[in-house]
N, C-alpha and C positions, 0 to 999 in steps of 0.2 A: 105504592105497593110494598115498599121496603119496610118491614116491621123490625124494629130493634128490640131484641129480647135480652133477658138476663143471660150472660154468657155462661156456658158450661165450663167446667175446669179444663184447662189446656192439657192435651195428652200427647198424641203420637207425632209422626212425621210423614215422609212421603216418597213416592216414585212408582208409575205403572200404566195398564192400558186397554184392552178392547172389549167391546160389548159382547160379541160372541167369541169366547176364548177358544181358539183352535187347538187341536191336539198337537203337542210339540213332539218333535222327534227325540227318540232315546237311543242309547247304545250307538251313537254316531261316531264318526272318526274324531269329532271334537268333544266327545264325552256326553254324558247325560245332561240334557239342557234343562230339565225341570225335576224338582223333587218336592212332592207334596209335604213331606215330613221335615224338610229343612227349614229352619228359622234363620232368616238373614237380617243382619243389623242394618238399620238405615240412620243410625245416630250421627253419621258424618254429614248428613244433609241439614239444610237450614230450616228450622221449624218456624212457626208463625212469629213468636216473640223475638227470635233472633233476626228474622227478616225485617221486622219493624225497626229494630235497633240499628241494623245495618243500613237501611234506607235513610234513616234520620242522620246517621253519620255521613253518608254519601252526600246528602243535601247540604249539611253543615259545612263540609269541606270543599264544596263545588264553586264557591265564590258567586253564588246566584245562578249558576248554569243549570242545576237540577232543581226542578220544582216538584215537591211531594204533596199529594192531596189525597184525602179520603173521598172516594167517589160513590160509595155505597156501603151497605152492610150485608153480611151473610144472614141466613135465616136465624142463626143463633146469636146474632148481634156483633160479630167480629167485623171490624172495619176492613173494607177492601181498598187497597192503596193503588194509586196511579203515580208513576214517576215519569217525568217528562224532561227532555233535554233537547236543545237545538231550537233554532228560529227560522228554519227553512220553510219554503212553500210546499215541499213534498212531504206528505205525512206517511209515516210507517208506524203501524200499530202492532204490537207483539204481546201476546198473552201466554202465560204458563199456568199449569196446574188447574185447568178446567176440570180435570180429574185429579183428585187430591193426592193420589199416590203416584204421580208422574212429575217429579220435581227437578230433573236435570236442567230443564229450561230456566227454572228459577235461579239456579247457581250461575248459569251463563248470563242471564240478564243483569244480575247484581254485578258481575265482573265488567260487563259492557258499560253499565251506568257509572261505575267507579272510574273507568278509563275516560269516557267522554266528559265526565264532570270535572276531572282533575288535570287531564293532559293538555299541554300546549303544542303537541306535535302537529305538523301540517295535516296529517290524516284526520285527527280529531277536530281540528279547526274547520276543515272542509266539510266534514259530516255535520257539524253544528250549524254551519252557514247554509247548507243546502237542504237539510232535513229537519223536520220536527219529529223526533222519536218519542212515541208514547208507549209506555209499558204497563202491563198489569201482571206483576211478577208472581202473585199467588191469588188467583181470582176466585178460588173455591176453598177458603181457609177452614171451614168446618170439616170438609172431607180430608183436607191435609192433616188436621189434628187427629182425625180418626184413622189416618193411613188407609184410606179406601177410595174407591172410584166415585161413588155417589155422595151427594150433599146430605144434610141432616134435616129432613123435613118430611112431614106426613101428608097424606092426601087430605086429611081433615083440616090441616092448616091451610092448604091450598083453597079449599072450599070456604074457609073463613075469610080469606083474602078476596075470593071471587065467588060470592054467593050464587051467581048465575050457574055455577057448575054443580050445584046440588042435584040437578036432574040429569047429569051426564051419565052415559051408559056404564061408565066405570072409570077407575083411575087411569091416568096416562099410561101408555104402553111401556114407557121407560121408567116406571116406578119400581123400585127395589123394596119389597116388603116380604118378610118371612121367607127370605131366599139367602143362599150363600153365593156370592159373586166374587171370583178370584180369591177364594179363601177368606173372605170377609163376611161375617154373619150380620144380616140386616134384620134379624128377628128382634122385635121390640125397639128398633131404632132405624126406621125406614129412611129412604132418600130417593133422589132422582138422578138419572144421568143428565147432568146439566147440558152436556153437548148434544142433546136431542131436543132442547127447549128453545131453539131459535126459529125465527120466521123471517123470510125476506120482506114481508110487509112490516116495516119497523114501527108502525102504529097499530098493529093488530091487537085487538082486545079479545081475551079468551071467550069462546062460545061453547055451550054444552054439546052441540051437535058435532063438534070437531074432536070429541074424545070417544074412545081411547087413542085413536090415531094409529100410525104405523111409521116405520123408518123411512119410507119413501114419501112421506107427507111432512109438511112444515110442523114445527113445534108451536109453542103458545106463549112464551115469556111468563110462565107461572112461578118460576123460582126467582128469588131476589138476586141471585148471582147472575143469571142470564139477563135480567132486567138492567143490572148495573153495566154489563158490557154493551148492551144495546144503547143505553143512555150515553155512555162514553162515545160510542160510534156516531150517534146522532149529533152530539155536541161538536164533534170534529167536522161533521158534514156542514153544520151551521157556521162554523168558524172558517173552514177552508174551502168548502164546496165539494170536497172529495177526500176520501181516505184512499190514498194511492195504493198502499200495500197493507195486507193483513197476514200475519204469520201466527200459527197456532202450534205450540210445542207439546208433543205427546210422547208416550212410550208404547212399545209393543212387546210381544214375546220375542224369543230368540229364534231366528229363521235363517235359511240359507239363500245365498245368491242363486237364482234359478240355474240349474244344470251344473252346480259346483258343490263342493263341500265347505265353502267359505261362509262363515257367519256374517250376516248383515250387521253393519255398524248402525246405519240409519236409513230409513226410507223417506222419500220425498214425494210430494204430489201436488198437482194443480187441478185435479179433476174430482169434483164433488157433486155436480149436477149436470144433466145433459145440456148442451149448448142451446139456449133459447132460439138461436137462428137455424136450428135443424128440426126436422120432423119429430125426432125423439124428444126434443125439449120444448115442443109447442105449448105445453101447459105453462111454461114460464115466459111466454111471448111478451108480456108487458115489461120484462126486464131486458129485452133483446138489445136495445140501444146502449145499455150500460155494460153489458157483459163483454169481457176482453180475455178470452182464453189464451190467446197468443202471449199477452203480457204476463199472465200467470206462468206460462211455460218458460218464458225468458227469466223470470225471477227464480224459478226452480233451477234453471241452468246456471244462474249466477252462484247459487249455493253449491251445486254439484261441482262446478269448475273450481271453486275455491278449495273444496276438499280434495279434488283430484290433483290440484297443483302441488300438494304436499309430497307427491311422488308415489310410485306404484308400491313401494315397500312401507308406506305409511300405514299405521293401524286404522286410519280413518278412511281408507279408500274403498271399502266395500259398501258403497252407497247405491241404493236401488230405487226403483219406482214402486210406490205403494200400489195396492189394488186400484185398477182404473175402471172407467165406465160406471161410476157410482151415481146414485140418485139419493142424496141425503140433504134435503133442504132444511132439515131441522138442526143441522150443525151450524156453528158460527161460520165456518169456512164456506159452506154452501150458501147461506143467507147473504153473507157479505160479498161473495163473488157475484151474485145476481144484482147486488147494488153497486157494482162497478169497481170493486177493489181487486187488484191483483192478489192472488192468494197462494200461500205456501203452507203445506203440512210438513212438520218434522215428526217422524216416528222413530225414537231412539230405542236401541236394543235394550232389553232387560226390564224386569219388573221387580217390585220390592219383595214378592214372595218367591222369586226365582233367581234373583241376582244380588239384591241388596246394594251395598255401596262398592262391591267388587267392580273394577273398571270405571269407577266414578270419574276419576280425573280424565281418562281417555274420552269418555262419553260427553262430559261437559265441554272438553276441548273441541269435539266434533260439532256440537251445537254452536259454540262461539264462532268457529271457523265458517260454518254455513251462514250464520246470521251476518257476520262481517262481509261475506261475499255479496249478500243481498244489499246491505246498507251502503257499502262502497259503490256497488254497481248502480244504485239509484242516485247516490250523491254525485257521481261523475257522469251519469247518463250512459255509461258503457253497457248497461243492461239492455238498452234499446237497440244495440247493434248485434245482439246475440240472435242466432238463427233458431227460431222457435221449433223448427222441425227436428232439431237435434235432441229435443226433449224425449222423443219416442225412441231414441237410441240408448237411453240410459238402461242398464240391466234391470231385470224384474226380480221380485222376490218369488219364492216358491209357495205362496199361500194367498188366501183371499179373506182377510179379516174385516172387521168393521171399526171405524174410527172411534 
């Protein structure tokens, strides 16, 4: 289903986040958080061509430790890269830029790959021995080059790929066409929110009766980008029997820690679908034996504790829980959680149209710190000793967005 097309000219860059853009506070003690008329530079972030070059350099300098592969193509024919390091039995899969204007995770992953590929430190050796780290540093490159959330694909192209959808009631509900989303105009160049195109049935074939769907229902794997992630996930299941951990790095708006005037640095979450072992999650009962909510909570705590360990005066310590009690099976996180992976959402503060590269270094450091908390916790098994109930004690944010 992955159609390779003639590539459009390379253009913009990346960073950003949510389907329903909440109203942001203004005239706060921290200043105006959002300005529609402000143009922010994102040139300090790594674009697609730069990422490819950097990954190739990391692989070349790694003495065989880092393996770089093309695992699929975007709708416009750009290669989607996977970088893999380590030989351990525990699999950690991390993706960034499922939304093309959310790229702090890409910077963090490049740094982590550089370290694990080149360092002989005891920490790096331990991680490589215990973990197989698989990364998709920029999995929606068309959106990244357009500096926007959605990919670059029309409904007509979907029907071309899946003729059985010609009789569907309408395009998928997550189709951006003739709309302005987060200050990005989709008129004449439509696309899809790829993070609503996943399905816990990893072998699902799109059916007309399942469209247009809605956010509380599974997606369809109609985009080449989601198909690529699904195929990577399935290949890891075939190789290892399980993908132990899946982390998805996103961006959100600028919000406060609930009950304070403190701006959130990053939100975390383990909660994307109702527990199949509860009445609320009964519709997912077929996945009940695989689902492990407590392990996901422990992974989130590992990230949270790593960031808190930097001290109460650290700029990285305003870490909160993302909106809870969600039912989003069409997200990669929801689908893979139901398939048995411990899951972690990172939602970093700031979007390209409201923050740009301001605070870039701080936010990349926050992502790196949280990811190392998870990676080290899995490598030395310390994550298994964390009290999952402490997850619910993490402070909340003062909003309820959508991933």
